[in-house]
C-alpha positions as CSV (number, residue, x, y, z in Angstrom):
1,M,35.3,113.2,-98.8
2,P,38.3,115.4,-99.5
3,R,41.7,114.1,-98.4
4,R,43.3,115.8,-95.4
5,E,46.1,118.0,-96.6
6,R,49.5,116.5,-95.6
7,N,51.7,118.7,-93.4
8,K,54.5,120.0,-95.6
9,F,56.9,120.7,-92.7
10,V,56.8,117.8,-90.1
11,K,55.2,114.5,-89.4
12,R,54.2,112.9,-86.1
13,G,56.9,110.9,-84.5
14,Q,59.7,112.7,-86.4
15,V,62.8,113.6,-84.5
16,L,64.2,117.1,-85.2
17,E,67.1,119.3,-84.3
18,L,65.8,122.8,-83.7
19,L,67.1,126.2,-82.7
20,I,64.9,127.9,-80.1
21,E,64.2,131.5,-81.1
22,D,61.5,132.8,-78.7
23,Y,59.8,132.0,-75.3
24,A,56.0,131.5,-74.8
25,Y,54.0,131.2,-71.6
26,G,54.4,127.9,-69.7
27,G,58.1,127.4,-70.6
28,K,57.4,126.6,-74.3
29,G,60.4,127.5,-76.5
30,I,59.5,128.5,-80.0
31,A,61.4,127.2,-83.0
32,R,60.7,127.9,-86.7
33,I,61.1,125.7,-89.7
34,R,61.5,127.7,-93.0
35,N,61.4,126.1,-96.4
36,E,59.8,126.7,-99.9
37,H,56.3,126.3,-98.4
38,G,56.9,129.2,-95.9
39,E,57.4,129.4,-92.2
40,F,56.2,126.9,-89.6
41,V,56.1,127.3,-85.8
42,V,57.2,124.5,-83.4
43,F,56.7,124.6,-79.6
44,I,59.1,122.6,-77.3
45,P,58.4,122.7,-73.5
46,N,61.2,123.5,-71.1
47,T,63.5,125.1,-73.6
48,L,65.1,128.6,-73.9
49,P,65.9,131.0,-76.7
50,G,69.4,130.2,-78.0
51,Q,69.4,126.5,-77.3
52,L,69.9,123.9,-80.0
53,V,67.6,120.9,-79.0
54,K,66.7,117.4,-80.1
55,A,62.9,116.9,-79.9
56,Q,60.2,114.6,-81.2
57,V,56.9,115.7,-82.9
58,K,53.9,114.7,-80.7
59,K,51.1,116.7,-82.4
60,S,50.9,118.7,-85.6
61,S,48.4,120.9,-87.4
62,K,48.6,123.0,-90.6
63,T,50.1,126.0,-88.7
64,Y,52.1,124.6,-85.8
65,A,53.5,121.5,-84.1
66,E,54.2,120.5,-80.5
67,C,57.2,118.5,-79.6
68,K,58.6,116.5,-76.6
69,L,62.1,117.5,-75.6
70,F,64.7,114.7,-75.7
71,E,68.0,116.6,-75.2
72,V,69.6,120.0,-75.2
73,L,72.4,119.6,-77.7
74,K,73.9,123.1,-77.2
75,P,73.1,125.6,-74.3
76,S,71.9,129.1,-74.7
77,E,74.6,131.9,-74.4
78,D,72.6,133.1,-71.3
79,E,73.2,129.9,-69.4
80,V,75.9,129.5,-66.7
81,E,77.4,126.5,-65.0
82,V,75.9,125.4,-61.6
83,P,77.3,122.8,-59.2
84,Y,74.1,120.6,-59.3
85,Q,73.1,117.5,-61.1
86,D,70.8,118.2,-64.1
87,I,67.2,116.9,-63.6
88,P,64.0,117.3,-65.7
89,G,62.3,119.1,-62.8
90,A,64.7,122.1,-63.1
91,P,65.0,122.9,-66.8
92,Y,66.1,126.5,-66.3
93,I,68.6,126.0,-63.4
94,K,71.5,127.3,-65.6
95,L,69.6,130.5,-66.5
96,P,70.4,133.4,-64.1
97,I,67.3,134.1,-61.9
98,E,66.8,137.6,-63.2
99,K,66.4,136.3,-66.7
100,Q,64.0,133.7,-65.5
101,H,61.9,136.4,-63.9
102,A,61.9,138.5,-67.0
103,Y,60.6,135.6,-69.1
104,K,57.9,134.7,-66.6
105,K,56.6,138.3,-66.3
106,Q,56.5,139.1,-70.0
107,S,54.8,135.8,-71.0
108,T,52.2,136.1,-68.2
109,I,51.3,139.6,-69.2
110,E,50.9,138.5,-72.9
111,L,48.6,135.7,-71.6
112,F,46.2,138.1,-69.9
113,K,46.1,140.3,-73.0
114,R,45.5,137.3,-75.3
115,I,43.2,135.1,-73.3
116,G,41.7,137.5,-70.7
117,K,41.3,140.4,-73.2
118,V,42.9,142.8,-70.6
119,T,44.6,145.3,-72.9
120,D,45.8,147.6,-70.1
121,I,47.2,144.7,-67.9
122,E,50.7,146.4,-67.6
123,D,49.0,149.4,-65.8
124,K,47.6,147.0,-63.2
125,F,50.9,145.4,-62.4
126,D,51.9,145.7,-58.7
127,E,55.0,143.5,-57.9
128,F,57.1,140.6,-58.9
129,V,57.6,138.7,-55.6
130,T,60.8,136.6,-55.6
131,S,61.5,133.4,-53.8
132,P,63.7,134.0,-50.6
133,N,65.6,130.8,-51.5
134,T,66.6,130.4,-55.1
135,F,68.1,126.9,-54.4
136,H,67.1,124.1,-52.0
137,Y,63.7,125.6,-51.6
138,R,61.4,122.5,-51.9
139,N,59.9,120.7,-48.8
140,K,58.8,117.6,-50.7
141,M,60.4,115.3,-53.3
142,E,59.3,112.0,-54.9
143,Y,62.1,109.7,-56.2
144,G,61.2,106.7,-58.4
145,F,62.8,103.3,-58.6
146,S,63.3,101.8,-62.0
147,A,64.7,98.6,-63.5
148,I,65.7,100.5,-66.7
149,G,68.4,103.1,-66.4
150,Y,70.2,105.3,-68.9
151,N,73.9,105.3,-70.0
152,H,74.7,108.9,-70.8
153,E,78.0,108.0,-72.6
154,R,76.5,105.4,-74.9
155,K,73.1,107.3,-75.1
156,T,71.1,104.2,-74.6
157,D,68.8,102.4,-72.2
158,V,70.4,99.8,-69.9
159,D,69.1,97.2,-67.4
160,E,70.1,98.6,-64.0
161,F,68.7,99.4,-60.6
162,T,68.0,103.1,-60.5
163,L,66.6,105.6,-58.0
164,G,66.0,109.2,-59.0
165,F,63.9,110.8,-61.7
166,K,62.5,109.7,-65.1
167,K,64.9,110.3,-68.0
168,R,63.7,113.4,-69.8
169,G,61.2,112.5,-72.5
170,T,60.6,108.9,-71.3
171,W,58.0,107.2,-69.1
172,W,59.9,103.8,-68.8
173,C,63.4,104.9,-68.1
174,G,64.9,106.0,-64.8
175,D,68.0,108.2,-64.2
176,N,70.0,107.9,-61.0
177,L,70.3,111.0,-58.8
178,N,73.8,110.7,-57.5
179,N,74.1,114.1,-55.8
180,D,72.4,117.4,-55.0
181,S,69.9,118.6,-57.6
182,G,69.8,122.1,-56.1
183,L,66.1,121.9,-55.4
184,F,65.7,119.8,-52.2
185,D,67.7,119.1,-49.1
186,A,71.4,118.8,-50.1
187,E,72.4,116.4,-47.2
188,F,69.6,114.0,-48.1
189,E,70.2,114.0,-51.9
190,N,73.9,113.4,-51.4
191,H,72.9,110.2,-49.5
192,L,70.3,109.0,-52.0
193,K,72.9,106.8,-53.8
194,D,73.5,105.1,-50.4
195,I,69.8,104.4,-50.0
196,R,69.8,103.0,-53.6
197,N,72.7,100.7,-52.8
198,Y,71.0,99.5,-49.5
199,C,67.8,98.6,-51.5
200,Q,69.8,97.0,-54.3
201,D,71.7,94.8,-51.8
202,T,68.5,93.2,-50.6
203,G,68.2,91.5,-54.0
204,L,64.6,92.7,-54.4
205,A,63.7,94.2,-57.8
206,P,62.9,97.8,-58.6
207,W,59.7,98.6,-60.6
208,H,59.9,97.6,-64.3
209,A,57.4,100.0,-65.9
210,P,56.8,98.2,-69.3
211,K,56.4,94.8,-67.6
212,R,54.6,96.3,-64.6
213,V,56.4,94.2,-62.0
214,G,58.9,94.8,-59.2
215,F,59.0,95.5,-55.5
216,F,60.5,99.0,-54.9
217,R,58.4,101.8,-56.4
218,Y,59.0,105.2,-54.8
219,F,60.8,106.9,-52.0
220,V,59.0,110.1,-50.9
221,V,60.5,112.7,-48.5
222,R,58.9,115.7,-46.7
223,K,61.0,118.2,-44.9
224,S,60.1,120.8,-42.2
225,Y,62.0,124.1,-42.4
226,K,60.9,124.9,-38.9
227,T,62.5,121.7,-37.3
228,N,64.8,120.5,-40.1
229,K,63.2,117.0,-39.7
230,L,62.6,114.6,-42.5
231,L,59.5,112.3,-42.9
232,F,60.0,109.3,-45.2
233,N,57.5,107.1,-47.2
234,L,58.8,104.0,-48.9
235,V,56.3,102.8,-51.5
236,T,56.5,99.1,-52.6
237,T,54.3,96.3,-53.9
238,S,53.1,93.7,-51.5
239,Y,54.4,90.5,-53.2
240,D,57.9,90.3,-51.8
241,L,57.2,92.3,-48.6
242,P,58.0,89.4,-46.2
243,Q,61.6,89.4,-47.6
244,F,62.1,93.1,-46.7
245,D,62.9,94.2,-43.1
246,L,61.2,97.6,-42.7
247,D,62.5,98.1,-39.1
248,K,66.1,97.4,-40.3
249,F,65.5,100.0,-43.1
250,A,64.3,102.6,-40.5
251,N,67.4,102.0,-38.4
252,Y,69.6,102.5,-41.6
253,L,67.9,105.9,-42.2
254,V,68.6,106.9,-38.6
255,E,72.3,105.9,-39.1
256,L,72.4,108.2,-42.1
257,F,70.4,111.2,-40.8
258,G,70.3,110.8,-37.0
259,G,67.9,113.0,-35.1
260,R,66.6,114.5,-38.4
261,V,64.4,111.4,-39.0
262,A,60.9,112.3,-37.9
263,G,59.4,109.0,-39.1
264,L,59.2,106.3,-41.7
265,L,55.9,105.3,-43.4
266,H,55.4,102.3,-45.7
267,T,52.8,102.3,-48.4
268,I,51.7,99.3,-50.4
269,N,50.8,100.1,-54.0
270,D,50.0,97.1,-56.2
271,E,48.3,99.2,-58.9
272,V,49.9,99.5,-62.3
273,G,49.2,103.2,-62.5
274,D,52.1,105.7,-62.0
275,R,51.0,107.1,-58.6
276,T,52.9,107.2,-55.3
277,I,49.8,106.7,-53.2
278,A,47.4,104.0,-54.5
279,T,43.6,104.4,-54.3
280,T,43.6,100.9,-52.8
281,G,46.3,99.5,-50.5
282,N,47.4,100.9,-47.1
283,I,49.9,103.1,-45.5
284,N,51.5,102.1,-42.1
285,L,53.8,103.9,-39.7
286,V,57.0,101.9,-39.3
287,Y,59.1,104.3,-37.1
288,G,58.7,107.6,-35.3
289,K,55.8,110.0,-36.1
290,D,53.5,110.2,-39.2
291,K,53.5,114.0,-39.3
292,I,55.9,117.0,-39.2
293,V,55.2,120.6,-38.1
294,E,55.8,123.6,-40.4
295,E,55.6,127.2,-39.5
296,L,54.1,129.9,-41.8
297,L,53.8,133.6,-40.6
298,N,54.1,132.5,-36.9
299,L,51.3,129.9,-37.2
300,N,52.1,126.1,-36.9
301,F,50.7,123.6,-39.3
302,E,50.9,119.8,-38.8
303,I,51.5,118.0,-42.2
304,S,51.0,114.4,-43.0
305,M,52.3,112.6,-46.0
306,K,49.0,113.1,-47.8
307,S,48.4,116.7,-46.8
308,F,48.5,119.3,-49.5
309,F,51.0,122.0,-48.3
310,Q,52.9,124.7,-50.2
311,T,56.0,123.1,-51.7
312,N,58.1,126.3,-51.1
313,P,57.1,127.4,-47.6
314,K,59.4,130.5,-47.4
315,S,58.0,131.8,-50.7
316,A,54.5,130.8,-49.6
317,E,54.8,133.2,-46.7
318,K,55.3,136.0,-49.2
319,L,52.5,134.7,-51.4
320,Y,50.1,134.6,-48.4
321,T,51.2,138.1,-47.2
322,K,50.3,139.4,-50.7
323,V,46.9,137.7,-50.6
324,I,46.2,139.2,-47.1
325,D,47.4,142.6,-48.2
326,Y,44.9,142.6,-51.1
327,A,42.1,141.2,-48.9
328,I,42.5,143.8,-46.1
329,E,43.6,146.7,-48.3
330,N,40.6,148.5,-46.9
331,K,40.5,147.1,-43.4
332,E,37.2,148.7,-42.5
333,A,35.6,146.8,-45.3
334,I,36.7,143.4,-43.8
335,D,36.3,143.8,-40.1
336,N,33.0,142.5,-38.7
337,T,32.1,140.9,-42.1
338,V,32.0,137.4,-43.6
339,V,35.0,136.3,-45.8
340,M,34.7,133.2,-47.9
341,D,37.9,131.2,-48.5
342,L,37.0,128.8,-51.4
343,F,39.2,125.9,-52.4
344,C,40.8,126.5,-49.0
345,G,42.9,123.3,-48.6
346,T,44.3,123.1,-45.1
347,G,42.9,126.6,-44.3
348,T,46.2,128.4,-44.2
349,I,45.0,131.7,-45.8
350,G,41.8,131.8,-43.7
351,Q,43.8,131.3,-40.4
352,I,46.3,134.0,-41.3
353,L,43.4,136.4,-42.2
354,A,41.5,135.6,-39.0
355,S,44.6,136.4,-37.0
356,K,44.9,139.9,-38.6
357,S,41.2,141.1,-38.6
358,E,38.7,141.8,-35.9
359,N,35.4,139.8,-35.5
360,T,35.6,138.6,-39.1
361,K,33.8,135.3,-39.8
362,I,35.8,133.2,-42.2
363,V,34.1,130.3,-44.1
364,G,36.5,127.8,-45.7
365,V,35.3,125.3,-48.2
366,D,37.3,122.5,-49.9
367,I,36.3,119.1,-51.5
368,V,39.1,117.2,-49.9
369,A,37.8,116.0,-46.5
370,S,41.2,115.1,-45.1
371,A,42.5,118.7,-45.8
372,I,39.4,120.1,-44.0
373,E,40.2,117.9,-41.0
374,D,43.8,119.2,-41.0
375,A,42.4,122.8,-41.3
376,K,40.2,122.3,-38.2
377,E,43.1,120.8,-36.2
378,N,45.5,123.5,-37.2
379,A,43.0,126.3,-36.3
380,K,42.6,124.6,-32.9
381,R,46.3,124.3,-32.4
382,N,46.9,128.0,-33.2
383,G,44.0,129.1,-31.0
384,I,42.2,130.9,-33.8
385,E,38.4,131.3,-33.6
386,G,35.8,132.7,-36.0
387,L,36.5,130.0,-38.6
388,K,34.1,127.5,-40.1
389,F,35.4,124.8,-42.4
390,Y,33.2,122.7,-44.7
391,A,34.2,119.6,-46.7
392,A,32.2,120.0,-49.9
393,D,32.3,120.7,-53.6
394,V,32.4,124.5,-53.9
395,G,29.6,124.6,-56.5
396,K,27.3,122.4,-54.4
397,F,28.1,124.2,-51.2
398,L,27.0,127.5,-52.6
399,N,23.7,125.9,-53.7
400,E,23.1,124.4,-50.3
401,H,24.0,127.6,-48.3
402,P,21.9,130.4,-49.9
403,E,22.2,132.3,-46.5
404,Y,25.6,133.6,-47.6
405,T,24.3,135.5,-50.7
406,N,24.8,139.2,-50.3
407,K,26.4,138.7,-46.9
408,I,30.0,138.3,-48.1
409,K,32.1,141.3,-49.0
410,T,35.3,139.4,-49.7
411,I,36.0,136.1,-51.4
412,I,39.4,134.4,-51.6
413,L,39.8,131.9,-54.5
414,D,42.7,129.5,-54.7
415,P,41.6,126.8,-57.2
416,A,43.5,123.9,-58.6
417,R,45.4,124.1,-62.0
418,A,42.2,123.6,-64.0
419,G,40.8,126.9,-62.6
420,I,37.1,127.4,-61.7
421,A,34.4,125.4,-63.5
422,P,32.1,127.9,-65.4
423,K,29.0,126.9,-63.4
424,T,30.8,127.3,-60.1
425,L,32.2,130.7,-61.2
426,K,28.6,131.8,-62.0
427,K,27.6,130.9,-58.5
428,I,30.5,132.8,-57.0
429,I,29.6,135.8,-59.1
430,N,26.0,135.5,-57.8
431,L,27.3,135.9,-54.2
432,N,27.7,139.6,-55.2
433,A,30.9,140.1,-53.2
434,E,32.6,143.6,-53.4
435,R,36.1,142.1,-54.0
436,L,37.7,138.9,-55.1
437,V,41.3,137.9,-54.4
438,Y,42.1,135.2,-56.9
439,V,45.2,133.2,-56.4
440,S,46.3,130.9,-59.2
441,C,49.1,128.4,-59.9
442,N,48.0,128.4,-63.6
443,P,47.6,131.9,-65.0
444,A,46.2,130.4,-68.3
445,T,43.0,129.3,-66.6
446,Q,42.9,132.4,-64.5
447,A,43.1,134.6,-67.6
448,R,40.2,132.6,-69.0
449,D,38.1,133.2,-65.9
450,T,39.1,136.8,-65.9
451,E,37.1,137.4,-69.1
452,Q,34.0,136.1,-67.4
453,L,34.6,138.1,-64.3
454,I,35.0,141.3,-66.3
455,Q,31.7,140.6,-68.1
456,A,30.1,140.2,-64.7
457,G,31.1,143.7,-63.6
458,Y,34.5,143.0,-61.9
459,N,37.6,145.0,-62.8
460,I,41.2,144.1,-62.1
461,K,42.5,146.6,-59.6
462,K,46.0,145.2,-59.4
463,F,47.9,141.9,-59.7
464,S,51.3,140.5,-58.6
465,L,53.4,137.6,-59.7
466,V,55.0,135.2,-57.1
467,D,57.9,133.0,-58.0
468,Q,57.2,129.8,-56.0
469,F,59.2,127.5,-58.2
470,P,62.6,128.9,-59.4
471,H,64.2,127.1,-62.4
472,T,60.8,125.9,-63.7
473,S,58.3,127.6,-66.0
474,H,55.7,127.8,-63.1
475,I,54.5,131.2,-61.8
476,E,51.7,132.1,-59.3
477,T,49.5,135.1,-59.7
478,V,47.5,137.1,-57.2
479,V,44.8,139.3,-58.7
480,L,42.5,141.7,-56.9
481,F,39.1,142.1,-58.6
482,E,36.7,144.8,-57.4
483,K,33.0,145.3,-58.3
484,Q,32.5,148.4,-60.5
């Protein structure tokens, strides 16, 4: 058996200093290593052209390598100072928003050309929809406790009680958030160090990831932009629970935030996996209410800690407006018809569509039963009729309800990041709808599905980009497909 040829440029585990030269879809910076053997491409996520970075090789092949970012040693000339604490969840916060938009648009267009084989994609481009709030736009954050912190001056791990985010490039090391990150609620984040001190003063231990022991695990916060209320969830293990006074902690949160506190929940998570809500264990209401209300396009939605809801609600309004515009572009084609809303979540799109069309039957399907229950409750609260919601796997549902074949003129698709399973996409195609409005939080999988849809006789009529997550590489796409 021939020996595998050794990579002449890098080896796995090697730590490199690299200059980023280009930007690829998904926030991957491109560096190049040049030596007597030629030129070699290295991809480093969450980096920008012009940055000098320290990164570790995680995967390598004959033609390219993928690295994990450790540290930005020198910023790009495009970056500017911002008054926020640097966190891994906002790698581009120092890059002016217009430049962020330009990178996102160009890399997404290249993706549709390369993966979707859509050579004239620029001709179909409709609009780049910007987020109304560039900063402080998120309505949910998860902060982790850790027994291992990081000393930035000594550049080393230290034993300390931390509450914040993982240190970039590590799974075991926490990094304290001491003030506003620029992404979530400024008042709350400026008080996070007080909550950390309160928990530390109890003498109970934070989670130690390598040893898989500790009491404090996560602190999760949801915010309503409609009411400005905050809903908290403290996640701990069960072992030292008798030594922690949950009611006293709830009173402390009310001392800090007053009438803004909607409620405090407590979740027990004794699993070793890195998840905020365990598959086993329980969640209990300690104080106040277990839900908050958010408003989208004049409709009210009740959100629990577990509910899926758009993380940037103000931008979501613009996203949904674009989806509805595409769905009812020809209003006569939608009134008095059946519209199918697949992967519907809490039914937001279907409810907005039902409120804007006449005698249209909307069928919403999603595999998450709790989301469907929320969808039914929200429709009832908003007084919207003509909606049917089913908790089912989309592929199985289409098998079990053949009565919808050739009855549906419009299908709205909003799948998870993995896109649509090929068998499910075939079933959707067999429904023979005139138009598909495909919303995606992962244009790479959408571009892959586009090739199959084009082969099935659908053409892209137009598409837009929606910036739901400023300062990250994420971008949402809304594509209108029409049957030839």
